[in-house]
All heavy atoms as an XYZ file, in Angstrom:
778
protein
N       0.855     -1.157     -0.018
C       0.006      0.004      0.010
C       0.914      1.210     -0.006
O       1.827      1.334      0.846
C      -0.859     -0.020      1.240
C      -1.708      1.190      1.454
S      -2.918      1.159      2.765
C      -1.845      1.161      4.155
N       0.612      2.142     -0.929
C       1.448      3.341     -1.039
C       0.768      4.593     -0.519
O       0.415      5.507     -1.169
C       1.827      3.564     -2.475
C       2.746      2.507     -3.034
C       3.134      2.715     -4.483
N       1.954      2.659     -5.360
C       1.534      3.702     -6.069
N       2.092      4.855     -6.087
N       0.484      3.586     -6.857
N       0.547      4.509      0.820
C       0.113      5.724      1.579
C       0.900      5.827      2.814
O       0.994      4.836      3.591
C      -1.355      5.574      1.918
C      -2.401      5.915      0.925
C      -3.798      5.768      1.531
C      -2.291      7.251      0.315
N       1.484      6.953      3.168
C       2.170      7.109      4.445
C       1.196      6.994      5.599
O      -0.008      7.341      5.436
C       2.825      8.438      4.349
C       2.279      9.140      3.133
C       1.510      8.159      2.266
N       1.729      6.581      6.754
C       0.843      6.438      7.915
C       0.103      7.698      8.295
O      -1.091      7.641      8.711
C       1.787      6.049      9.021
C       2.964      5.431      8.329
C       3.089      6.167      7.004
N       0.636      8.902      8.092
C      -0.086     10.104      8.447
C      -1.265     10.365      7.472
O      -2.284     10.896      7.854
C       0.867     11.302      8.510
C       1.624     11.590      7.220
O       1.969     10.643      6.489
O       1.896     12.763      6.902
N      -1.152      9.903      6.238
C      -2.245     10.038      5.308
C      -3.372      9.105      5.718
O      -4.534      9.432      5.647
C      -1.806      9.632      3.880
C      -1.161     10.846      3.093
C      -0.277     11.736      3.738
C      -1.426     11.023      1.835
C       0.284     12.768      3.040
C      -0.881     12.077      1.091
C       0.007     12.952      1.668
O       0.549     13.965      1.016
N      -3.009      7.871      6.085
C      -4.016      6.877      6.514
C      -4.770      7.427      7.698
O      -6.011      7.402      7.773
C      -3.343      5.497      6.845
C      -4.364      4.562      7.541
C      -2.754      4.874      5.607
N      -4.062      7.981      8.704
C      -4.721      8.570      9.862
C      -5.596      9.674      9.459
O      -6.713      9.839      9.977
C      -3.644      8.969     10.902
N      -5.161     10.596      8.643
C      -5.972     11.741      8.197
C      -7.192     11.308      7.416
O      -8.265     11.867      7.631
C      -5.100     12.647      7.273
N      -7.047     10.309      6.602
C      -8.195      9.761      5.873
C      -9.268      9.223      6.822
O     -10.492      9.445      6.665
C      -7.769      8.719      4.815
C      -7.040      9.379      3.658
C      -8.988      7.939      4.271
C      -6.304      8.411      2.810
N      -8.844      8.384      7.741
C      -9.769      7.780      8.739
C     -10.460      8.848      9.579
O     -11.690      8.749      9.808
C      -8.999      6.740      9.566
C      -8.623      5.514      8.774
C      -7.629      4.654      9.493
C      -8.140      3.971     10.727
N      -7.194      2.980     11.272
N      -9.703      9.818     10.009
C     -10.304     10.885     10.874
C     -11.299     11.720     10.020
O     -12.425     12.061     10.518
C      -9.234     11.784     11.451
C      -9.770     12.879     12.269
C     -10.668     12.446     13.463
O     -10.343     11.341     14.028
O     -11.566     13.177     13.813
N     -10.936     12.069      8.825
C     -11.841     12.833      7.954
C     -13.147     12.033      7.667
O     -14.233     12.614      7.655
C     -11.169     13.242      6.659
N     -13.007     10.744      7.445
C     -14.160      9.869      7.195
C     -15.035      9.836      8.461
O     -16.311      9.894      8.290
C     -13.753      8.482      6.776
N     -14.493      9.727      9.613
C     -15.320      9.713     10.835
C     -16.087     11.050     10.981
O     -17.243     11.078     11.299
C     -14.448      9.534     12.081
C     -14.144      8.074     12.329
C     -13.538      7.866     13.793
N     -12.188      8.428     13.838
C     -11.085      7.803     13.428
N     -11.173      6.586     12.934
N      -9.917      8.365     13.550
N     -15.367     12.117     10.683
C     -15.992     13.477     10.787
C     -17.114     13.649      9.843
O     -18.163     14.146     10.163
C     -14.909     14.526     10.639
C     -15.391     15.959     10.761
C     -14.314     17.001     10.615
O     -13.148     16.722     10.995
O     -14.649     18.043     10.111
N     -16.942     13.195      8.613
C     -17.879     13.429      7.513
C     -19.052     12.363      7.421
O     -20.106     12.748      7.131
C     -17.205     13.509      6.194
N     -18.624     11.132      7.624
C     -19.590     10.065      7.359
C     -20.076      9.311      8.634
O     -20.902      8.446      8.497
C     -18.971      9.035      6.424
C     -18.590      9.619      5.037
C     -17.308      9.952      4.742
C     -19.630      9.954      4.105
C     -17.014     10.530      3.489
C     -19.319     10.489      2.930
C     -17.991     10.781      2.573
N     -19.492      9.651      9.794
C     -19.910      9.047     11.037
C     -18.849      8.029     11.498
O     -18.001      7.525     10.795
N     -18.994      7.728     12.819
C     -18.040      6.856     13.482
C     -18.056      5.421     12.941
O     -17.020      4.679     13.037
C     -18.334      6.837     15.007
N     -19.115      4.979     12.310
C     -19.196      3.623     11.842
C     -18.717      3.490     10.378
O     -18.773      2.430      9.834
C     -20.628      3.058     11.928
O     -21.501      3.811     11.085
N     -18.248      4.589      9.788
C     -17.776      4.562      8.404
C     -16.571      3.622      8.277
O     -15.665      3.590      9.167
C     -17.439      5.969      7.860
N     -16.533      2.867      7.190
C     -15.436      2.008      6.871
C     -14.764      2.496      5.571
O     -15.475      2.750      4.588
C     -15.863      0.484      6.709
C     -14.684     -0.356      6.268
C     -16.502      0.032      7.964
N     -13.452      2.705      5.601
C     -12.751      3.243      4.432
C     -11.792      2.204      3.861
O     -11.066      1.562      4.552
C     -11.924      4.507      4.776
C     -11.275      5.085      3.556
C     -12.825      5.604      5.440
N     -11.835      2.085      2.552
C     -10.919      1.139      1.821
C     -10.167      1.933      0.783
O     -10.736      2.798      0.113
C     -11.745      0.043      1.146
C     -12.409     -0.907      2.088
C     -13.330     -1.928      1.351
N     -13.912     -2.813      2.244
C     -15.027     -2.586      2.930
N     -15.616     -1.356      2.827
N     -15.558     -3.430      3.773
N      -8.903      1.570      0.640
C      -8.111      2.124     -0.461
C      -8.142      1.102     -1.542
O      -8.001     -0.095     -1.292
C      -6.627      2.289      0.008
C      -5.631      2.725     -1.020
C      -5.865      4.183     -1.427
C      -4.237      2.510     -0.488
N      -8.394      1.579     -2.778
C      -8.341      0.652     -3.942
C      -7.714      1.334     -5.079
O      -7.238      2.492     -4.983
C      -9.784      0.145     -4.296
C     -10.678      1.197     -4.854
C     -10.970      1.240     -6.219
C     -11.340      2.106     -4.056
C     -11.789      2.162     -6.746
C     -12.182      3.071     -4.619
C     -12.422      3.081     -5.951
N      -7.533      0.684     -6.162
C      -6.824      1.277     -7.322
C      -5.356      1.128     -7.229
O      -4.816      0.236     -6.554
N      -4.630      1.964     -7.978
C      -3.222      1.808     -8.159
C      -2.391      1.940     -6.849
O      -1.348      1.312     -6.696
C      -2.645      2.806     -9.160
O      -2.841      4.088     -8.735
N      -2.922      2.714     -5.888
C      -2.180      2.911     -4.693
C      -2.077      1.664     -3.793
O      -1.343      1.640     -2.817
C      -2.759      4.093     -3.843
C      -2.603      5.412     -4.476
C      -1.226      5.977     -4.213
N      -1.127      7.338     -4.718
C      -0.681      8.374     -3.972
N      -0.389      8.209     -2.720
N      -0.630      9.562     -4.498
N      -2.954      0.697     -4.097
C      -2.856     -0.603     -3.326
C      -1.568     -1.321     -3.645
O      -1.050     -2.066     -2.820
C      -4.081     -1.431     -3.681
C      -3.992     -2.891     -3.193
C      -5.349     -0.827     -3.161
N      -1.059     -1.135     -4.876
C       0.115     -1.898     -5.328
C       1.449     -1.198     -5.109
O       1.706     -0.078     -5.630
C      -0.069     -2.171     -6.810
C      -1.382     -2.838     -7.111
N      -1.609     -4.183     -6.828
C      -2.511     -2.336     -7.655
C      -2.860     -4.462     -7.194
N      -3.446     -3.391     -7.703
N       2.283     -1.805     -4.312
C       3.601     -1.215     -3.929
C       4.522     -1.014     -5.098
O       5.342     -0.170     -5.136
C       4.284     -2.059     -2.848
C       3.584     -2.013     -1.501
O       2.882     -1.009     -1.251
O       3.684     -2.969     -0.810
N       4.395     -1.873     -6.156
C       5.342     -1.787     -7.248
C       4.942     -0.731     -8.279
O       5.756     -0.464     -9.175
C       5.393     -3.198     -7.940
C       4.096     -3.607     -8.564
N       3.111     -4.136     -7.796
C       3.679     -3.547     -9.815
C       2.040     -4.434     -8.649
N       2.390     -4.058     -9.856
N       3.788     -0.135     -8.186
C       3.398      0.926     -9.131
C       3.829      2.324     -8.604
O       4.210      2.418     -7.440
C       1.889      0.898     -9.366
C       1.330     -0.360     -9.941
C      -0.167     -0.304    -10.060
C       1.960     -0.591    -11.385
N       3.799      3.277     -9.443
C       4.134      4.659     -9.057
C       3.001      5.602     -9.405
O       2.243      5.356    -10.370
C       5.373      5.086     -9.776
C       6.583      4.235     -9.348
C       7.847      4.786     -9.968
N       8.010      6.204     -9.803
C       8.788      6.777     -8.876
N       9.482      6.038     -8.032
N       8.901      8.115     -8.760
N       2.981      6.700     -8.648
C       1.972      7.734     -9.012
C       0.522      7.299     -8.726
O       0.254      6.360     -8.017
N      -0.334      8.022     -9.360
C      -1.796      7.723     -9.312
C      -2.498      8.501     -8.201
O      -1.861      8.954     -7.232
N      -3.782      8.682     -8.443
C      -4.534      9.394     -7.437
C      -4.859      8.467     -6.276
O      -4.548      7.320     -6.345
C      -5.810     10.009     -8.099
C      -6.674      8.949     -8.765
O      -6.288      7.710     -8.799
O      -7.807      9.286     -9.227
N      -5.543      8.979     -5.257
C      -5.913      8.220     -4.157
C      -7.377      7.789     -4.364
O      -8.286      8.712     -4.346
C      -5.723      8.986     -2.816
C      -4.229      9.310     -2.607
C      -6.263      8.181     -1.642
C      -4.011     10.237     -1.443
N      -7.681      6.519     -4.547
C      -8.979      6.056     -4.713
C      -9.489      5.449     -3.367
O      -8.942      4.530     -2.917
C      -9.049      4.923     -5.796
C      -8.634      5.518     -7.150
O      -9.188      6.537     -7.581
O      -7.779      4.887     -7.808
N     -10.622      6.022     -2.888
C     -11.116      5.608     -1.615
C     -12.575      5.145     -1.804
O     -13.387      5.690     -2.510
C     -11.102      6.736     -0.586
C      -9.705      7.304     -0.301
C      -9.836      8.552      0.583
C      -8.887      6.233      0.397
N     -12.953      4.077     -1.075
C     -14.332      3.583     -1.009
C     -14.738      3.771      0.440
O     -14.090      3.277      1.373
C     -14.341      2.120     -1.385
C     -15.723      1.542     -1.214
N     -15.939      0.617     -0.250
C     -16.915      1.787     -1.807
C     -17.191      0.237     -0.285
N     -17.826      0.948     -1.259
N     -15.850      4.505      0.688
C     -16.374      4.684      2.033
C     -17.738      4.003      2.074
O     -18.629      4.247      1.310
C     -16.564      6.219      2.334
C     -17.133      6.398      3.716
C     -15.200      6.982      2.198
N     -17.785      3.159      3.092
C     -19.098      2.495      3.397
C     -19.668      3.151      4.648
O     -18.958      3.225      5.706
C     -18.913      1.023      3.649
C     -20.116      0.213      3.994
C     -19.842     -1.232      4.414
O     -18.664     -1.629      4.297
O     -20.775     -1.917      4.747
N     -20.845      3.714      4.494
C     -21.408      4.478      5.622
C     -22.898      4.197      5.788
O     -23.556      3.661      4.883
C     -21.289      6.013      5.304
N     -23.372      4.475      7.020
C     -24.789      4.375      7.262
C     -25.549      5.346      6.365
O     -24.858      6.315      5.845
C     -25.076      4.701      8.734
C     -24.589      3.599      9.664
O     -24.570      2.458      9.213
O     -24.261      3.930     10.820
N     -26.817      5.188      6.150
C     -27.529      6.130      5.247
C     -27.281      7.592      5.617
O     -27.263      7.910      6.813
C     -29.019      5.706      5.449
C     -28.925      4.275      5.775
C     -27.691      4.186      6.671
N     -27.065      8.431      4.638
C     -26.745      9.824      4.842
C     -27.916     10.678      4.443
O     -28.615     10.416      3.417
C     -25.538     10.158      3.958
C     -24.307      9.361      4.219
C     -23.288      9.521      3.074
C     -23.679      9.798      5.560
N     -28.160     11.764      5.164
C     -29.156     12.764      4.773
C     -28.774     13.511      3.515
O     -29.537     13.810      2.701
C     -29.420     13.754      5.969
C     -30.089     13.052      7.157
O     -30.790     12.039      6.936
O     -29.832     13.482      8.252
N     -27.434     13.846      3.485
C     -26.961     14.691      2.393
C     -25.554     14.206      2.036
O     -24.579     14.625      2.583
C     -26.924     16.143      2.777
C     -26.597     17.068      1.664
O     -26.052     16.636      0.624
O     -26.825     18.267      1.819
N     -25.487     13.259      1.056
C     -24.221     12.688      0.680
C     -23.191     13.737      0.131
O     -22.040     13.672      0.443
C     -24.411     11.605     -0.376
C     -23.130     10.920     -0.796
C     -23.272      9.814     -1.830
O     -24.326      9.118     -1.792
O     -22.320      9.640     -2.683
N     -23.719     14.667     -0.576
C     -22.833     15.674     -1.167
C     -22.188     16.587     -0.086
O     -21.003     16.926     -0.127
C     -23.457     16.505     -2.261
C     -23.708     15.638     -3.455
C     -24.923     15.123     -3.875
C     -22.758     15.063     -4.301
N     -24.737     14.292     -4.964
C     -23.443     14.278     -5.227
C     -21.357     15.193     -4.377
C     -22.772     13.581     -6.271
C     -20.678     14.503     -5.416
C     -21.331     13.675     -6.295
N     -22.947     16.875      0.939
C     -22.472     17.643      2.043
C     -21.388     16.857      2.774
O     -20.329     17.436      3.204
C     -23.576     18.107      2.971
C     -23.051     18.913      4.094
C     -24.196     19.449      5.029
N     -25.084     20.287      4.154
C     -25.034     21.622      4.196
N     -24.230     22.262      4.980
N     -25.868     22.315      3.418
N     -21.695     15.563      2.993
C     -20.688     14.704      3.663
C     -19.374     14.599      2.847
O     -18.296     14.678      3.404
C     -21.276     13.297      3.857
N     -19.494     14.518      1.528
C     -18.339     14.520      0.652
C     -17.508     15.785      0.882
O     -16.269     15.735      0.876
C     -18.687     14.248     -0.798
C     -19.158     12.912     -1.107
C     -19.724     12.910     -2.531
N     -20.063     11.566     -3.002
C     -19.216     10.722     -3.557
N     -17.993     11.106     -3.856
N     -19.629      9.545     -3.965
N     -18.194     16.894      0.838
C     -17.483     18.188      0.973
C     -16.819     18.292      2.349
O     -15.693     18.786      2.457
C     -18.439     19.327      0.768
C     -18.874     19.477     -0.663
S     -20.176     20.720     -1.036
C     -19.962     21.920      0.152
N     -17.498     17.843      3.329
C     -16.952     17.814      4.677
C     -15.727     16.951      4.734
O     -14.687     17.295      5.331
C     -17.986     17.357      5.761
O     -19.113     18.251      5.713
C     -17.399     17.254      7.122
N     -15.768     15.791      4.152
C     -14.651     14.859      4.107
C     -13.442     15.524      3.405
O     -12.322     15.550      3.950
C     -14.992     13.593      3.346
C     -13.866     12.667      3.112
C     -13.438     11.849      4.169
C     -13.253     12.553      1.890
C     -12.354     11.002      3.954
C     -12.177     11.731      1.667
C     -11.734     10.933      2.750
N     -13.684     16.095      2.223
C     -12.563     16.720      1.513
C     -11.942     17.871      2.264
O     -10.695     17.941      2.381
C     -13.048     17.179      0.123
C     -11.932     17.677     -0.747
C     -12.469     17.988     -2.142
O     -12.885     17.084     -2.808
O     -12.372     19.178     -2.471
N     -12.771     18.678      2.864
C     -12.295     19.802      3.627
C     -11.458     19.323      4.821
O     -10.304     19.804      5.086
C     -13.431     20.684      4.158
C     -13.035     21.887      4.909
N     -12.410     22.969      4.322
C     -13.113     22.152      6.204
C     -12.154     23.887      5.225
N     -12.522     23.361      6.411
N     -11.995     18.298      5.573
C     -11.194     17.809      6.718
C      -9.939     17.107      6.293
O      -8.858     17.297      6.958
C     -12.076     16.812      7.498
N      -9.937     16.395      5.165
C      -8.777     15.690      4.687
C      -7.669     16.723      4.304
O      -6.522     16.568      4.679
C      -9.099     14.780      3.539
C      -7.973     13.990      2.955
C      -7.353     13.064      3.985
C      -8.427     13.178      1.739
N      -8.077     17.736      3.500
C      -7.050     18.671      3.039
C      -6.593     19.682      4.065
O      -5.649     20.417      3.828
C      -7.547     19.283      1.781
C      -7.659     18.283      0.612
C      -8.669     18.466     -0.313
C      -6.760     17.236      0.481
C      -8.751     17.550     -1.381
C      -6.948     16.313     -0.505
C      -7.929     16.451     -1.425
N      -7.176     19.625      5.274
C      -6.626     20.437      6.364
C      -5.391     19.636      6.931
O      -4.487     20.227      7.444
C      -7.662     20.568      7.475
C      -8.647     21.709      7.335
C      -9.430     21.902      8.588
N      -9.830     20.759      9.335
C     -11.105     20.390      9.415
N     -12.050     21.039      8.845
N     -11.391     19.283     10.064
N      -5.405     18.336      6.769
C      -4.383     17.466      7.285
C      -3.277     17.047      6.334
O      -2.144     16.761      6.747
C      -5.006     16.201      7.892
N      -3.639     16.983      5.096
C      -2.629     16.576      4.028
C      -2.686     17.600      2.915
O      -3.668     18.368      2.756
C      -2.862     15.161      3.496
C      -4.161     15.058      2.655
C      -2.834     14.111      4.632
C      -4.283     13.770      1.884
N      -1.678     17.538      2.024
C      -1.645     18.485      0.883
C      -2.722     18.118     -0.061
O      -2.987     16.955     -0.318
C      -0.283     18.440      0.230
C       0.042     17.095     -0.405
C       1.424     17.093     -0.994
O       2.426     17.153     -0.192
O       1.521     16.897     -2.216
N      -3.413     19.119     -0.630
C      -4.478     18.844     -1.630
C      -3.895     18.063     -2.834
O      -2.807     18.403     -3.275
C      -4.965     20.215     -1.993
C      -4.649     21.057     -0.821
C      -3.339     20.516     -0.260
N      -4.598     17.114     -3.260
C      -4.249     16.298     -4.394
C      -5.503     15.606     -4.923
O      -6.576     15.753     -4.423
C      -3.146     15.320     -4.028
C      -3.520     14.350     -2.941
C      -2.386     13.677     -2.391
O      -1.933     12.724     -3.035
N      -1.862     14.056     -1.247
N      -5.325     14.790     -6.013
C      -6.438     14.137     -6.621
C      -6.857     12.951     -5.735
O      -6.108     12.030     -5.487
C      -6.024     13.600     -8.009
C      -7.106     12.893     -8.730
C      -8.156     13.860     -9.221
C      -9.025     13.102    -10.237
N     -10.457     13.171     -9.932
N      -8.060     13.010     -5.225
C      -8.645     11.963     -4.399
C      -9.999     11.635     -4.990
O     -10.908     12.568     -5.116
C      -8.749     12.401     -2.918
C      -9.442     11.286     -2.098
C      -7.377     12.684     -2.336
N     -10.248     10.438     -5.320
C     -11.611      9.977     -5.781
C     -12.275      9.228     -4.631
O     -11.659      8.298     -4.051
C     -11.480      9.092     -6.994
C     -10.983      9.844     -8.201
O     -11.308     11.024     -8.352
O     -10.251      9.255     -9.073
N     -13.489      9.521     -4.372
C     -14.221      8.902     -3.293
C     -15.523      8.290     -3.813
O     -16.318      8.987     -4.476
C     -14.561      9.943     -2.175
C     -15.307      9.191     -1.057
C     -13.335     10.573     -1.650
N     -15.658      6.963     -3.593
C     -16.840      6.232     -3.907
C     -17.579      5.960     -2.611
O     -16.980      5.436     -1.697
C     -16.555      4.944     -4.645
C     -17.761      4.121     -4.872
C     -15.790      5.225     -5.938
N     -18.813      6.342     -2.497
C     -19.583      6.158     -1.234
C     -20.663      5.087     -1.455
O     -21.432      5.232     -2.418
C     -20.218      7.488     -0.753
C     -21.022      7.272      0.468
C     -19.147      8.530     -0.510
N     -20.704      4.111     -0.565
C     -21.761      3.129     -0.572
C     -22.494      3.285      0.758
O     -21.921      3.241      1.782
C     -21.177      1.669     -0.647
O     -20.432      1.549     -1.833
C     -22.288      0.646     -0.591
N     -23.818      3.504      0.636
C     -24.601      3.623      1.788
C     -25.136      2.184      2.146
O     -25.658      1.514      1.369
C     -25.729      4.611      1.588
C     -25.267      6.054      1.422
C     -26.360      7.051      1.363
O     -27.307      6.951      2.163
N     -26.315      7.992      0.454
N     -24.901      1.872      3.450
C     -25.376      0.539      3.902
C     -26.879      0.396      3.640
O     -27.668      1.327      3.838
C     -25.068      0.414      5.402
C     -23.604      0.282      5.713
C     -23.305     -0.048      7.169
N     -21.940     -0.041      7.365
C     -21.251      0.906      7.932
N     -21.858      1.973      8.377
N     -19.929      0.857      8.061
N     -27.238     -0.841      3.199
C     -28.615     -1.112      2.930
C     -29.000     -0.879      1.422
O     -30.086     -1.262      1.050
N     -28.056     -0.264      0.676
C     -28.334      0.017     -0.744
C     -27.438     -1.002     -1.496
O     -26.185     -1.015     -1.213
C     -27.998      1.421     -1.131
C     -28.130      1.625     -2.631
C     -28.898      2.361     -0.369
N     -27.953     -1.765     -2.419
C     -27.129     -2.728     -3.168
C     -25.927     -1.970     -3.842
O     -26.193     -0.925     -4.500
C     -28.063     -3.334     -4.155
C     -29.402     -3.175     -3.605
C     -29.334     -1.836     -2.856
N     -24.725     -2.431     -3.789
C     -23.558     -1.790     -4.432
C     -23.626     -1.938     -5.949
O     -24.157     -3.004     -6.460
C     -22.392     -2.509     -3.805
C     -22.859     -3.855     -3.370
C     -24.291     -3.627     -3.002
N     -23.158     -0.934     -6.576
C     -22.991     -0.979     -8.046
C     -21.851     -1.925     -8.407
O     -21.085     -2.381     -7.508
C     -22.712      0.426     -8.609
O     -21.424      0.831     -8.244
N     -21.730     -2.226     -9.691
C     -20.622     -3.144    -10.124
C     -19.271     -2.510     -9.732
O     -18.340     -3.220     -9.266
C     -20.706     -3.312    -11.624
N     -19.146     -1.195     -9.886
C     -17.873     -0.516     -9.565
C     -17.598     -0.617     -8.064
O     -16.500     -0.827     -7.626
C     -17.960      0.919    -10.018
C     -16.627      1.646     -9.811
C     -15.549      1.337    -10.750
C     -16.486      2.613     -8.900
C     -14.360      2.001    -10.582
C     -15.290      3.279     -8.751
C     -14.190      2.988     -9.622
N     -18.671     -0.432     -7.241
C     -18.527     -0.504     -5.789
C     -18.110     -1.947     -5.378
O     -17.319     -2.100     -4.457
C     -19.849     -0.116     -5.062
C     -20.089      1.378     -5.248
C     -21.523      1.746     -4.870
O     -22.398      0.905     -4.904
O     -21.708      2.926     -4.495
N     -18.614     -2.873     -6.081
C     -18.221     -4.315     -5.803
C     -16.729     -4.549     -6.067
O     -16.050     -5.284     -5.311
C     -19.079     -5.318     -6.601
C     -20.477     -5.419     -6.043
C     -21.254     -6.578     -6.595
N     -21.445     -6.583     -8.050
C     -22.455     -5.971     -8.702
N     -23.346     -5.367     -8.016
N     -22.517     -5.969    -10.009
N     -16.211     -3.885     -6.990
C     -14.755     -3.973     -7.297
C     -13.999     -3.375     -6.121
O     -12.973     -3.973     -5.695
C     -14.395     -3.255     -8.602
C     -14.930     -4.041     -9.778
C     -12.876     -3.113     -8.699
C     -14.857     -3.238    -11.114
N     -14.428     -2.272     -5.611
C     -13.768     -1.600     -4.428
C     -13.850     -2.566     -3.216
O     -12.882     -2.712     -2.516
C     -14.421     -0.322     -4.123
N     -14.914     -3.183     -3.016
C     -15.063     -4.200     -1.936
C     -14.103     -5.346     -2.102
O     -13.395     -5.759     -1.206
C     -16.506     -4.793     -1.806
C     -17.457     -3.946     -1.066
C     -18.571     -3.390     -1.668
C     -17.314     -3.725      0.319
C     -19.506     -2.648     -0.992
C     -18.227     -2.982      1.024
C     -19.310     -2.455      0.375
O     -20.291     -1.727      1.067
N     -14.040     -5.837     -3.313
C     -13.228     -6.990     -3.671
C     -11.706     -6.698     -3.588
O     -10.942     -7.504     -3.044
C     -13.569     -7.505     -5.057
C     -12.845     -8.780     -5.475
C     -13.011     -9.102     -6.942
N     -12.327     -8.062     -7.722
C     -12.619     -7.750     -8.945
N     -13.662     -8.280     -9.597
N     -11.927     -6.850     -9.638
N     -11.305     -5.553     -4.092
C      -9.896     -5.297     -4.335
C      -9.317     -4.328     -3.273
O      -8.149     -4.158     -3.170
C      -9.618     -4.726     -5.675
C      -9.948     -5.665     -6.818
O     -10.061     -6.853     -6.519
O     -10.114     -5.195     -7.935
N     -10.166     -3.661     -2.528
C      -9.767     -2.663     -1.626
C      -9.098     -3.193     -0.332
O      -9.310     -4.320      0.104
N      -8.264     -2.334      0.256
C      -7.587     -2.586      1.526
C      -8.239     -1.710      2.585
O      -8.206     -0.509      2.442
C      -6.132     -2.391      1.404
C      -5.419     -3.253      0.459
C      -5.444     -2.422      2.804
C      -3.977     -2.903      0.231
N      -8.761     -2.313      3.622
C      -9.404     -1.539      4.663
C      -8.377     -0.752      5.425
O      -7.363     -1.242      5.793
C     -10.200     -2.424      5.573
C     -11.122     -1.708      6.557
S     -12.101     -2.752      7.589
C     -12.852     -3.831      6.469
N      -8.645      0.579      5.614
C      -7.738      1.427      6.377
C      -8.126      1.440      7.810
O      -9.233      1.221      8.185
C      -7.800      2.845      5.814
C      -7.359      3.000      4.338
C      -7.400      4.480      3.913
C      -5.981      2.433      4.089
């Protein structure tokens, strides 16, 4: 996994702040593979149902970029109780829980 420990901690804290204490975050995509270089940070967040997903996303990004330098971060959100899309199933299958 190509994320420094301080990034992992910042991601987890931002997810708790934005999506709630029960949120589960997974890293997927190229950053999962140690032998690759570069790439954006692809995150999958599994959360309880949200009143306003877009507000939660904005809160997450704001909290995250207070702790780490702004960069390309893609966030896929799955709300518990809603069947995951095909793309979300890939994140479940290939992702590493942070």
